N, C-alpha and C positions, 0 to 999 in steps of 0.2 A: 575475474575471468576477462580473458583480451581476445579480442578477435585476429589478432595479428602477433607473430612471434616478436616482432619488432618492439611492440607497443609492452609486452612483457618485459622482454630485455630493459627496456628505458626503464620501465618502473622499478626492477629489480636493481637497474643502477642506482637511481635514485634514492630509493632505502639505503643502501649500504652508504651512500655519501651522507645521507642523514644520521645514520647510525654513528660514523666517525664522527662527524661534527659534534654529536651528542657526547659520544668518549670523552672527547678533547675538549669540549668547552660545556659542556652542560646544558646546552641550548637547543631549543627542539623547532621546528619548522611551522607555522601555524599557517597552511594555506588553503584553510577550509572555507574561510569567510569569502565573501563577495566583494569584487571592487569597490561597491557602492559603500560596504563598511568599512573598506581600506581608504579612500579617497574622503571619507567624512573627516576621520581620523586625522589622516596627513592634513587636509587644508586646518583643522584647529590647533594640530600641534607644529605644523611646520611652514604654513602660510601665513594664518591668520596672527598681525601685529609684529609680522617678524620681515614683512616684504612691504612695498609701499602699496596705500590704499588704492591706487589704480591696478597693481600687479594683483593685489588681492580679489578686487574686481572681476579684472579679465580670468583667472584662472575659477573663479568662482561661475563665471560663466560658461567659459569652455566646459566645466566638468556638468553642470548642467545640461546645457543645450547640443553638447555632441558626443561628450564622451558615454556619460553614465544612460544613456537612451540606449546606447547600443551595448556597451558591456556591462553594466553595472549589477545586472541579475549572475553576473558569471563568476564563479569561485577562482580565485586566483591560481590554482593547480590547474585550472582547465585554460588558463588565457594562453595565446598563441599568437603568431604572426596573421593568422586569419581574420582576427578581433581588430588587429592594429587597421588592415586591408579595408575593413568593414566601417570602420570609422572614416577611414579616408574615402572610401566610394560614397558614403552616405553624403558628407560635406561636399564633393562633386556634383553630385544629383542637386545638391541644393545651390549650385551656382555659386560656390565660394572661391575666393582668389588662392591660390597655391601657397601663397605667403601666408594666409590667414590659417590654410590646412596644417602647414609646416610648423605655427605655433601651437594649434591645438595638439601635435602628435607630440611636439616637445613637452607639453605638460603632462599627457599620457605616460611618457619615458619616463618622468621625473617621479613621477609618483611611484610608478614600478621600481625605479632605483631605489626610492627609499623605504621598498616595501621590502626589498634584499637586505639594508641596512636594520631593519627592525625584525628581522628574523621573519618575515611571512614568506619569504621564498628564497630558494637557492642562488637564481641567477634570474636577471630580466629578460622573458622571454623574447622581448622585442628590441633586444640591444642591437643596434647596428640597422635597424630599419630605416632604408634610404628615406631621404626628404624628396619632395617634388621639384621639380626645376621651376624656379621662377623668372619669368619674362624680365628681363632688364628693366630696371626703373628709368624713366625719362628724367633727365636733371633738368629744370626750368630755372633761369637765373636774368637777371637784369643788365643790359650794356649799360656802359659808363652813360650814355647818354639817358637812358629811362632812370639811372639813380638820379641823375641832373634834374631832370623835369620833376620827378617824385618831390624832392627835396624842396626844390624851388616851389613848386605848389604847395606845400605844406609849412613853408617857412613861417608862418605865424600860429602855426598848430600846437597846442600846449605838450603834445607829445614830439615835437620834433629834436629834441635833444636826445630823446631815447632812440628815436628813429637812426639818427646820424649818428649816435655812439654805436648802435648796432653793426650799422652798414659797416662801421670802420673798424671794428673789433672782431664780428664774425660770432658773437657770443649769442647762446640760445637764449630764446625768450626767459625761461624759468629763471636764468644765472642772469640776466641783465635787470630783471625784477628782482632779485636778491640781494643785488649789490647795494653793499655797505659801505661807509666812510673810512673803516678800520681797514678796508681792503684796498684802500687808494694810497698810493705811494708818491706824492709828487718831486720826492727828491731822485728816486731812481725812475721815476717816469713809468711805472709798472702797475697792472691791476692783478690782485690776486682772485681767482675765480674759482671759490670754495663754496658756494653756499648756491641755492635754487629755492626759488618761490614759487611752487605751483597750485594746484588746484586743491591739493590738502595741507596749503600752508608752509612754511620757513623749514626747508631741511639743511643741516650745516654738512652737505654734500652735494655734489654734482651728480650727473648722469653716469657719468665712468668711475665715481668715486674718487678721483683723483685731483687734489687741486692743479691747477696750473698758472702760470703766469703770461700776461699778454702786456707788450709796449704800447704806450700810449704814443699815438702821431701826434702831430702838432693839431689835428681839429679835436680829436678825442679832449686833450690835455685842457685846451682853451674851454671845452664845454662843462668840462668836472672843474675848473677852478672858477668860472662862472658859477655854477651851480653851488659850489662849497661857500661861496660869500653869500649868496643868496638863499642859503637851505633852508627849509620850513621843518626840517626832521633830523635830529643829529644820528638817526642811525642809515635810514635808507636814502640812496642817491636820487632815484627817481621817484617824486612821487606827486600827488594831485595837488590842488590849490589848496586846499586845508593842510597838508602836510602828511597824509595819510599815503602809506604805500598803496602802488596801482594794484588793481584786482586782475589776476590771471585769466580770469573768465571772459573779461571783458575787453582787454587791449587788442588781441586780433580780430574778433568778429565786429563788435561795437566800433571800435578805432581804425586799425589799420586797414581792415577789408576797403572799409567805407573811403578812406583817403586814396587807398589807392584805386578803385575805380572813379573817384571823382577826376582823378590826376590823368586817368586815362591810360 
C-alpha cells in the first residue's frame, strides 16, 4: 500500500527493472539487508587486507562513529538522499571540518557503489551527492633564509643529511625513509622513488602508486656519496647509529619538531 501514486509508480518501475534483470542475468536484488549488514560484509571483503593499514583504520572509524549510528539500522531499499544529509548534519553539529565530512561521505558512497556491484541495489541512491565546500588551506613554507638558519643550527645533528636531502628533493617523509641504495644511480645522477616506509612498515610503492625519477643536485649527490662510503646498512640510505632504518613514528615529533623549535 502506498500513500502517493508517485511511490506506487516508482515501486512498479523498480519491479519491472528487477524482473528484466533476472530474466537476462538470473541475478536478483537483495536490498532487504540493513546498511550495517552491508558495511560489515563490505569491510571484510573489500577493505580489510586490500587497503593500507591506515586506510583500513580510517574506514572502520568512519563507519563506527559517523555512518552506522545514523543509517546502520536502515534497510538498503529505504536509503535515500535524506540519510546522506542526516550524516552530514550530525557531523556539522559535532563541529567536524568540511574536509573530514567529505571523506566520511566518500566512504558512504563507496560502500553503496559496491552494493550495486554485489547485487544489493539497482543503483546508488546518493550518487552525485555534492561535497561541502572546503575552505582553502593555508600553505606554510620556509623562506630561503629560514632554511639556511635551520641547516646551520642542526649541522651536527645525526639527521642533518636526511633534512638536507629532503629539502633538496621534496621527497615525502615515508619516501626518504624508505630510500634504498638500489634506487640511487650515481652515473645518471638520479634517484628512483618507488618505495615508502610508514607506520605499517615498508611498502614497495609510493602514495601515488607511481615511481618517479628525481635528479640529484650537487648537495644531494655529495650527501649520498658520503653516506655510501660510510654506510652502516647495505639497504637503507638513512639509518640510525646502529645501522637500522629510522622509525617513521619518531622522526617528526621526537626529532624534527624539536630541532625546528630550538632553531627558532
